[in-house]
C-alpha positions as CSV (number, residue, x, y, z in Angstrom):
1,X,180.2,75.8,-30.2
2,X,180.0,72.2,-28.9
3,X,182.2,71.6,-26.0
4,X,183.3,68.2,-27.3
5,X,184.8,70.0,-30.3
6,X,186.3,72.9,-28.4
7,X,189.6,73.3,-26.7
8,X,189.0,74.2,-23.1
9,X,191.7,72.8,-20.8
10,X,190.2,73.6,-17.4
11,X,192.0,72.8,-14.2
12,X,190.4,71.4,-11.1
13,X,193.1,72.6,-8.7
14,X,194.3,76.2,-8.0
15,X,197.7,76.7,-9.6
16,X,200.4,77.4,-7.0
17,X,201.9,80.3,-8.9
18,X,198.6,82.3,-9.1
19,X,198.5,84.9,-6.3
20,X,195.3,86.8,-7.2
21,X,191.8,85.8,-8.2
22,X,192.0,86.8,-11.9
23,X,195.3,84.9,-12.5
24,X,194.0,81.8,-10.7
25,X,190.7,81.8,-12.6
26,X,192.3,82.6,-16.0
27,X,194.6,79.6,-15.6
28,X,191.9,77.3,-14.2
29,X,189.4,78.2,-16.9
30,X,191.9,77.4,-19.7
31,X,192.1,81.0,-20.9
32,X,195.9,81.5,-20.9
33,X,199.1,79.6,-20.6
34,X,202.4,81.1,-19.4
35,X,205.2,80.8,-21.9
36,X,207.8,82.9,-20.0
37,X,207.7,85.3,-17.1
38,X,205.0,87.8,-17.9
39,X,204.4,86.4,-21.4
40,X,201.3,84.3,-22.1
41,X,199.6,82.4,-24.9
42,X,195.9,83.3,-25.2
43,X,193.9,80.0,-25.4
44,X,190.6,80.0,-27.3
45,X,188.3,81.1,-24.4
46,X,190.6,83.9,-23.3
47,X,191.2,84.9,-26.9
48,X,187.4,85.3,-27.4
49,X,187.1,87.7,-24.5
50,X,190.2,89.6,-25.6
51,X,188.7,90.1,-29.1
52,X,185.4,91.2,-27.6
53,X,187.1,93.8,-25.5
54,X,189.1,95.0,-28.5
55,X,185.9,95.2,-30.5
56,X,184.2,97.4,-27.9
57,X,187.3,99.7,-27.7
58,X,187.3,100.1,-31.5
59,X,183.6,100.8,-31.7
60,X,183.8,103.6,-29.0
61,X,186.9,105.1,-30.6
62,X,185.2,105.3,-34.0
63,X,182.1,106.7,-32.4
64,X,184.2,109.5,-30.9
65,X,185.6,110.3,-34.4
66,X,189.0,108.7,-34.0
67,X,190.7,107.0,-36.9
68,X,192.3,103.5,-36.6
69,X,195.7,102.5,-38.1
70,X,198.4,100.0,-37.2
71,X,202.0,100.7,-36.3
72,X,204.7,98.0,-35.9
73,X,205.9,96.5,-32.7
74,X,209.6,97.2,-33.5
75,X,210.7,100.8,-33.7
76,X,214.0,102.4,-34.7
77,X,216.1,103.8,-31.8
78,X,216.9,107.0,-33.8
79,X,213.3,108.2,-33.4
80,X,213.5,108.0,-29.7
81,X,216.9,109.7,-29.7
82,X,215.3,112.6,-31.5
83,X,212.7,113.0,-28.7
84,X,215.4,112.5,-26.0
85,X,213.6,109.4,-24.5
86,X,215.9,106.6,-25.7
87,X,218.3,106.8,-22.8
88,X,215.9,108.3,-20.4
89,X,213.2,105.6,-20.6
90,X,215.0,103.1,-18.4
91,X,215.5,99.3,-18.2
92,X,211.8,98.6,-18.9
93,X,212.6,99.2,-22.6
94,X,213.7,96.1,-24.5
95,X,216.6,97.2,-26.8
96,X,218.0,95.1,-29.6
97,X,220.0,95.2,-32.8
98,X,219.2,93.7,-36.2
99,X,221.6,91.8,-38.3
100,X,223.1,95.1,-39.6
101,X,223.8,96.3,-36.1
102,X,221.0,98.9,-36.4
103,X,219.6,99.7,-32.9
104,X,215.9,98.9,-32.5
105,X,213.4,98.6,-29.6
106,X,210.2,96.7,-28.9
107,X,207.8,99.5,-28.5
108,X,206.5,100.3,-25.0
109,X,204.4,103.2,-26.5
110,X,204.2,105.1,-29.8
111,X,204.4,108.8,-29.3
112,X,207.6,109.1,-31.4
113,X,206.4,106.9,-34.3
114,X,202.9,108.5,-34.6
115,X,204.6,112.0,-34.6
116,X,206.9,110.8,-37.4
117,X,203.9,109.7,-39.4
118,X,202.2,113.0,-38.8
119,X,205.1,115.1,-39.8
120,X,205.6,113.2,-43.0
121,X,202.1,113.8,-44.3
122,X,200.4,116.8,-42.6
123,X,201.5,120.4,-43.0
124,X,198.4,122.5,-42.9
125,X,196.0,123.6,-40.2
126,X,193.2,122.6,-42.6
127,X,194.0,118.9,-41.9
128,X,193.3,119.4,-38.2
129,X,191.9,118.2,-35.8
130,X,193.2,114.7,-36.2
131,X,193.2,111.7,-33.8
132,X,194.8,108.4,-34.8
133,X,194.9,105.3,-32.7
134,X,195.8,101.6,-32.9
135,X,195.6,98.4,-30.8
136,X,198.9,96.7,-30.8
137,X,201.1,94.5,-28.6
138,X,203.6,96.3,-26.4
139,X,206.5,95.2,-24.3
140,X,207.8,96.6,-21.0
141,X,210.5,94.6,-19.3
142,X,209.0,94.6,-15.8
143,X,211.5,93.7,-13.1
144,X,209.0,91.5,-11.3
145,X,206.1,90.5,-13.6
146,X,203.3,89.0,-11.5
147,X,199.5,88.7,-11.2
148,X,199.1,87.2,-14.6
149,X,197.9,89.6,-17.3
150,X,197.6,92.4,-14.7
151,X,201.4,93.0,-14.7
152,X,202.8,91.2,-17.6
153,X,205.7,92.1,-19.8
154,X,203.9,91.7,-23.1
155,X,200.4,93.2,-23.3
156,X,197.8,94.4,-25.8
157,X,197.1,98.1,-25.6
158,X,195.0,100.7,-27.4
159,X,197.0,103.9,-27.7
160,X,195.7,107.0,-29.5
161,X,197.2,110.4,-30.3
162,X,195.5,113.7,-31.0
163,X,197.0,116.5,-33.1
164,X,195.4,120.0,-32.7
165,X,196.0,123.5,-33.7
166,X,195.8,125.1,-30.3
167,X,195.4,124.3,-26.6
168,X,191.6,124.6,-26.5
169,X,191.2,122.1,-29.3
170,X,193.7,119.7,-27.7
171,X,191.8,119.9,-24.4
172,X,188.6,119.1,-26.2
173,X,190.3,116.0,-27.6
174,X,191.3,115.2,-24.0
175,X,187.7,115.5,-22.9
176,X,186.5,113.6,-25.8
177,X,188.7,110.7,-24.8
178,X,187.6,110.8,-21.2
179,X,183.9,110.5,-22.3
180,X,184.7,107.7,-24.8
181,X,186.6,105.8,-22.2
182,X,183.8,106.1,-19.7
183,X,181.4,104.7,-22.2
184,X,183.8,101.9,-23.1
185,X,184.2,100.7,-19.5
186,X,180.4,100.9,-18.9
187,X,179.8,98.6,-21.8
188,X,182.2,96.1,-20.2
189,X,180.2,96.2,-17.0
190,X,182.9,98.2,-15.1
191,X,182.8,101.3,-12.9
192,X,186.1,102.9,-13.8
193,X,186.7,106.2,-12.0
194,X,188.8,108.9,-13.6
195,X,191.4,110.1,-11.1
196,X,193.9,112.9,-11.3
197,X,197.3,111.2,-11.6
198,X,201.0,111.7,-12.2
199,X,202.2,111.7,-15.8
200,X,205.3,109.5,-15.4
201,X,207.7,109.0,-18.3
202,X,205.2,110.1,-21.0
203,X,205.1,113.6,-19.5
204,X,202.6,116.4,-19.7
205,X,200.6,118.8,-17.6
206,X,197.2,117.1,-17.5
207,X,196.5,113.4,-17.0
208,X,193.8,111.2,-15.5
209,X,194.0,107.5,-14.8
210,X,190.9,105.3,-14.9
211,X,190.8,102.9,-12.0
212,X,188.6,100.0,-11.1
213,X,188.2,99.5,-7.4
214,X,189.6,96.2,-6.2
215,X,191.5,94.9,-3.2
216,X,194.3,93.6,-5.4
217,X,194.8,97.0,-7.0
218,X,198.4,98.3,-7.1
219,X,197.4,101.9,-6.4
220,X,196.1,103.4,-3.2
221,X,193.2,105.6,-4.0
222,X,191.2,108.3,-2.1
223,X,187.7,109.1,-3.3
224,X,184.3,110.4,-2.6
225,X,182.1,107.3,-2.9
226,X,179.4,109.2,-4.6
227,X,181.6,109.1,-7.8
228,X,180.9,105.3,-8.1
229,X,177.2,106.0,-8.8
230,X,177.8,108.2,-11.8
231,X,176.8,106.6,-15.1
232,X,176.5,107.7,-18.7
233,X,173.8,105.2,-19.4
234,X,171.9,105.8,-22.6
235,X,172.9,109.5,-22.8
236,X,173.4,110.7,-26.3
237,X,176.8,112.4,-26.7
238,X,177.7,114.7,-29.6
239,X,181.4,114.5,-29.6
240,X,181.7,117.6,-31.7
241,X,179.9,119.7,-29.0
242,X,182.7,121.0,-26.9
243,X,180.3,122.4,-24.2
244,X,178.5,119.1,-23.8
245,X,181.6,117.0,-23.7
246,X,183.3,119.3,-21.2
247,X,180.2,119.3,-19.0
248,X,180.1,115.5,-18.9
249,X,183.8,115.5,-17.9
250,X,183.1,118.0,-15.1
251,X,180.4,115.8,-13.8
252,X,182.7,112.8,-13.5
253,X,185.7,114.7,-12.1
254,X,184.2,117.2,-9.7
255,X,183.9,114.7,-6.9
256,X,187.2,114.0,-5.2
257,X,189.1,111.0,-6.7
258,X,192.9,110.9,-6.6
259,X,195.7,108.3,-6.7
260,X,198.1,108.3,-3.8
261,X,200.6,110.3,-5.9
262,X,198.2,113.3,-6.2
263,X,196.2,112.9,-3.0
264,X,195.6,116.2,-1.1
265,X,194.6,115.5,2.5
266,X,193.3,119.1,2.9
267,X,190.8,118.7,0.0
268,X,189.9,115.1,1.1
269,X,188.9,116.4,4.6
270,X,186.3,118.7,3.0
271,X,184.3,115.6,1.9
272,X,181.5,114.6,4.3
273,X,183.0,111.9,6.5
274,X,180.4,109.3,5.5
275,X,181.6,109.6,1.9
276,X,185.3,109.6,2.4
277,X,186.8,106.3,1.2
278,X,190.3,104.9,0.9
279,X,190.8,101.8,-1.2
280,X,192.9,100.3,-3.9
281,X,192.5,100.5,-7.6
282,X,193.5,98.7,-10.8
283,X,194.6,101.1,-13.6
284,X,192.8,100.2,-16.9
285,X,193.6,103.4,-18.9
286,X,195.2,106.8,-18.8
287,X,194.8,110.0,-20.9
288,X,197.5,112.7,-21.3
289,X,197.7,116.2,-22.6
290,X,201.3,117.2,-23.2
291,X,201.1,120.1,-25.6
292,X,204.2,120.4,-27.9
293,X,206.5,118.1,-26.0
294,X,207.0,115.7,-28.9
295,X,205.9,117.9,-31.8
296,X,208.5,120.5,-31.0
297,X,211.3,117.9,-30.6
298,X,210.4,116.0,-33.7
299,X,209.4,118.9,-36.0
300,X,205.7,118.1,-36.3
301,X,204.4,121.5,-37.4
302,X,201.6,123.0,-39.5
303,X,201.1,126.3,-41.2
304,X,198.3,128.4,-39.7
305,X,195.7,130.5,-41.5
306,X,198.0,133.5,-41.0
307,X,201.0,131.7,-42.6
308,X,202.8,131.0,-39.3
309,X,204.5,127.6,-38.8
310,X,203.7,126.2,-35.4
311,X,204.2,122.9,-33.6
312,X,200.9,121.0,-33.1
313,X,199.3,120.4,-29.7
314,X,199.2,116.8,-28.8
315,X,198.0,114.2,-26.3
316,X,198.1,110.5,-25.9
317,X,195.5,108.1,-24.6
318,X,195.8,104.5,-23.6
319,X,193.6,101.6,-22.6
320,X,195.1,98.3,-21.3
321,X,193.1,95.9,-23.5
322,X,194.6,92.6,-22.2
323,X,194.8,94.0,-18.6
324,X,191.1,94.6,-18.7
325,X,190.4,90.9,-18.6
326,X,192.1,90.6,-15.3
327,X,190.4,93.8,-14.0
328,X,186.9,92.5,-15.0
329,X,187.5,89.2,-13.2
330,X,188.8,90.9,-10.1
331,X,185.6,93.0,-10.0
332,X,183.2,90.3,-11.0
333,X,183.7,86.8,-9.5
334,X,182.7,84.5,-6.7
335,X,184.1,81.4,-5.0
336,X,183.0,79.2,-7.9
337,X,184.5,81.2,-10.7
338,X,184.2,84.1,-13.1
339,X,181.0,86.1,-13.6
340,X,181.3,87.7,-17.1
341,X,179.3,90.9,-17.8
342,X,177.1,90.4,-20.9
343,X,179.1,92.9,-22.8
344,X,182.3,90.9,-22.8
345,X,181.3,87.3,-22.3
346,X,183.0,84.7,-24.5
347,X,179.6,83.0,-25.1
348,X,176.3,84.6,-24.3
349,X,174.8,81.4,-22.8
350,X,175.8,77.8,-21.9
351,X,173.5,74.8,-22.7
352,X,173.8,71.9,-20.2
353,X,172.3,68.6,-21.2
354,X,171.6,66.7,-18.0
355,X,171.2,63.3,-19.8
356,X,173.4,63.1,-22.8
357,X,172.3,60.2,-25.0
358,X,168.6,60.6,-24.1
359,X,166.8,61.1,-27.4
360,X,164.4,63.8,-26.2
361,X,167.1,65.7,-24.2
362,X,169.5,65.6,-27.2
363,X,166.9,66.8,-29.6
364,X,165.8,69.6,-27.4
365,X,169.4,70.8,-26.9
366,X,170.0,70.7,-30.6
367,X,166.9,72.7,-31.2
368,X,167.9,75.3,-28.6
369,X,171.3,75.4,-30.1
370,X,169.9,76.2,-33.6
371,X,167.4,78.7,-32.3
372,X,170.0,80.7,-30.4
373,X,172.5,80.7,-33.4
374,X,169.7,82.0,-35.6
375,X,169.4,85.0,-33.3
376,X,173.1,85.7,-33.5
377,X,173.8,84.2,-30.0
378,X,176.3,81.5,-30.3
379,X,175.9,79.2,-27.2
380,X,178.5,76.9,-25.7
381,X,176.8,73.5,-25.6
382,X,178.1,71.1,-23.0
383,X,177.4,67.9,-24.9
384,X,180.0,65.8,-23.0
385,X,179.1,62.4,-21.6
386,X,179.7,63.7,-18.1
387,X,177.8,63.9,-14.8
388,X,175.6,67.0,-14.2
389,X,177.7,68.3,-11.3
390,X,180.9,68.4,-13.4
391,X,179.0,70.3,-16.1
392,X,177.6,72.8,-13.7
393,X,181.1,73.3,-12.1
394,X,182.6,74.0,-15.6
395,X,179.9,76.5,-16.4
396,X,180.3,78.3,-13.1
397,X,184.1,78.4,-13.5
398,X,184.1,79.9,-17.0
399,X,181.4,82.4,-15.9
400,X,179.0,82.6,-18.8
401,X,176.2,85.0,-17.7
402,X,173.3,82.6,-18.5
403,X,172.8,78.9,-18.4
404,X,170.1,76.8,-20.0
405,X,169.6,73.4,-18.3
406,X,167.8,70.7,-20.3
407,X,166.7,67.5,-18.7
408,X,164.0,64.8,-19.1
409,X,161.9,66.0,-16.1
410,X,161.6,69.6,-17.3
411,X,161.0,68.5,-20.9
412,X,158.1,66.4,-19.8
413,X,156.4,69.7,-18.9
414,X,157.7,71.5,-22.0
415,X,160.2,73.5,-19.9
416,X,163.9,74.3,-19.7
417,X,165.6,76.1,-16.9
418,X,167.2,79.6,-17.4
419,X,169.7,80.5,-14.7
420,X,171.5,83.8,-14.1
421,X,175.1,83.3,-13.1
422,X,175.3,86.6,-11.2
423,X,172.2,86.2,-9.0
424,X,171.8,82.4,-9.1
425,X,168.1,82.9,-9.8
426,X,166.5,80.2,-12.0
427,X,163.2,80.2,-13.9
428,X,161.5,77.4,-15.8
429,X,160.0,78.4,-19.2
430,X,159.4,77.1,-22.7
431,X,162.5,76.9,-25.0
432,X,160.9,79.6,-27.2
433,X,160.4,81.9,-24.2
434,X,164.0,81.3,-23.1
435,X,165.4,82.2,-26.5
436,X,163.2,85.4,-26.6
437,X,164.4,86.4,-23.1
438,X,168.1,86.0,-24.0
439,X,167.6,87.8,-27.3
440,X,166.1,90.7,-25.5
441,X,168.9,90.8,-22.9
442,X,171.7,90.8,-25.4
443,X,170.0,93.4,-27.7
444,X,170.8,95.9,-25.0
445,X,174.5,95.1,-25.2
446,X,175.0,95.4,-29.0
């Protein structure tokens, strides 16, 4: 993408309404524009990151054996009355009526609707286990929306729902989601810690939140800092292997990690003092096991092998897709701007032409541009007739992980400069070597 043909409305000054780093940089980098309190338009740069995050979530859900579908944003109130949640949910639910005075709601979550889909089409244990999920916009009417996409009213969320014949199978689904979420966050360059949490209005006996440590987090957290070093890495997971999946979950949840709602000081004191940490965390996902809470209320049953009709065991599992952009920025930035991890960056590399209009520099940039695109790495080429300092400032602000700088002096020696945004380290090399290096780097993130 050539910057002269792109829509990137960057701001030089910090917006007065932005209270935290992610909100400030998303506005300054031209990623979002507020349309109403807690409601944003996603501008091209922000939309690219949003879609990349959504893509990773889809890939890891499918890898775990989960099946995508799409449910509507508007839901009939009668379904929620069946479950008993319509009046109990609270003022966060946006209620409305259509032209025929039928009561509707803008869905804050989808337990009722997915259960209605299940009960209409599944009646036998032979169709289980089954996990369905979608990525859809949600609305919760926050009293005080703030912090940009971190606490908005409209947000993009992945919510999935498992249906199983018994508790053991449902707990395997719970564990399967935990492992798939851990892999999802790792691919985004995040360390997201699963913490025992309270279930809230969704209900259920077992639930974990996934929190990214950050000073701006809304939750106080207590944890053993050794948990932050745990990684899945390149480990091969067989999601059908209950024992393996359960063992991975034990590995990530044995060390103490709790939100303030479930914190147990007595257990916390048992951790070696050097490893006891108190901080704040940003919630980026949550998984729930709630048994037959919804299936019993809504009549979602199956006939077992012995001919008995039983309500299915269920759980729900969510990832805040749009919230993740803010969380990643909170965890990965400096005083110059965003630092995108390679897994979610809007563009893999930026090309900076130090002397636009110079025949050799222009030709070298065009050649680099074509070579990178041929490798499936679409660069952002800053081809503006602008001073070098302004070009560097823009690249630092929008946070692309790598920058290729092309100028007459380097070209005289047959070199371009490859710079890592995170470390600031630069190396001069031939254009061919730079393309090879970037191809190798990004091959690990595909």
